[in-house]
DRENKOL-306096 format. One line per 10 residues: number of its first residue (from 1); their letters; for each residue x, y, z of C-alpha. Coordinates in nm, 3 decimals, decimal comma, always signed. Layout:
NUM	a	X/Y/Z ~ ...
***
This chain:
1	mhahrsdwpd	+1,220/-2,685/-2,304 ~ +1,574/-2,758/-2,181 ~ +1,661/-3,179/-2,139 ~ +1,849/-3,007/-1,828 ~ +1,989/-2,782/-1,669 ~ +2,404/-2,675/-1,772 ~ +2,385/-2,326/-1,788 ~ +2,264/-2,301/-1,390 ~ +2,340/-1,939/-1,251 ~ +2,585/-1,847/-1,062
11	hiaapgspaf	+2,406/-1,637/-0,761 ~ +2,129/-1,940/-0,711 ~ +2,323/-2,181/-0,464 ~ +2,316/-2,586/-0,526 ~ +2,022/-2,775/-0,514 ~ +2,021/-2,939/-0,247 ~ +2,194/-2,687/+0,063 ~ +2,071/-2,512/+0,272 ~ +2,120/-2,219/+0,103 ~ +1,897/-2,334/-0,153
21	ddqrrlllel	+1,624/-2,408/+0,057 ~ +1,678/-2,033/+0,204 ~ +1,669/-1,922/-0,182 ~ +1,349/-2,112/-0,254 ~ +1,138/-2,089/+0,128 ~ +1,176/-1,732/+0,041 ~ +1,005/-1,728/-0,299 ~ +0,776/-1,902/-0,196 ~ +0,650/-1,716/+0,051 ~ +0,603/-1,414/-0,137
31	vvdppshgep	+0,443/-1,543/-0,448 ~ +0,194/-1,772/-0,256 ~ +0,061/-1,471/-0,073 ~ +0,171/-1,206/-0,221 ~ +0,230/-0,911/+0,035 ~ +0,117/-0,556/-0,141 ~ +0,381/-0,342/+0,036 ~ +0,623/-0,612/+0,061 ~ +0,732/-0,789/+0,405 ~ +0,996/-0,725/+0,637
41	vaelarrlgr	+1,328/-0,902/+0,628 ~ +1,255/-1,018/+1,011 ~ +0,908/-1,098/+1,016 ~ +1,031/-1,349/+0,715 ~ +1,278/-1,521/+0,964 ~ +1,061/-1,584/+1,282 ~ +0,795/-1,716/+1,017 ~ +1,054/-1,885/+0,805 ~ +1,223/-2,052/+1,100 ~ +1,567/-1,908/+0,959
51	prtairtaar	+1,835/-1,618/+1,064 ~ +1,808/-1,300/+0,940 ~ +2,167/-1,332/+0,784 ~ +2,043/-1,646/+0,618 ~ +1,728/-1,418/+0,489 ~ +1,936/-1,137/+0,374 ~ +2,178/-1,383/+0,202 ~ +1,839/-1,587/-0,022 ~ +1,699/-1,222/-0,029 ~ +2,031/-1,048/-0,249
61	aldragllhr	+2,033/-1,367/-0,470 ~ +1,716/-1,382/-0,559 ~ +1,710/-0,983/-0,632 ~ +2,031/-1,032/-0,867 ~ +1,749/-1,331/-1,051 ~ +1,565/-1,022/-1,068 ~ +1,278/-1,249/-0,822 ~ +1,253/-1,022/-0,592 ~ +1,342/-0,649/-0,489 ~ +1,454/-0,520/-0,258
71	ergtlrasps	+1,394/-0,197/-0,023 ~ +1,486/-0,033/+0,374 ~ +1,444/-0,403/+0,511 ~ +1,120/-0,526/+0,348 ~ +1,136/-0,818/+0,026 ~ +0,873/-0,897/-0,203 ~ +0,890/-1,038/-0,557 ~ +0,889/-0,916/-0,882 ~ +0,687/-0,903/-1,151 ~ +0,848/-1,168/-1,305
81	alafealwpa	+0,804/-1,446/-1,005 ~ +0,425/-1,260/-0,962 ~ +0,448/-1,351/-1,365 ~ +0,572/-1,711/-1,374 ~ +0,376/-1,830/-1,008 ~ +0,033/-1,714/-1,197 ~ +0,112/-1,889/-1,492 ~ +0,280/-2,199/-1,254 ~ +0,125/-2,197/-0,945 ~ +0,267/-2,339/-0,614
91	al	+0,062/-2,415/-0,346 ~ -0,195/-2,575/-0,610
***
């Protein structure tokens, strides 16, 4: 394991930024109790207390990272994200 993260992905926001928090909260929401057919952006925005635009922006970044899939306004965790969560549970 690396002692530091020097190769930070361009599409993942900088730690401590509002965008980083949006990405983390969205991914957590989708991997801890994953909806089988995905979750609408509007519902996720409401539940997370964030504007839809913030959720859409976070979703685009997580999609580019391979952590979620976007389809017609619905979001769901990717198999890779679900596998990681199974190995390293976020909600213990």
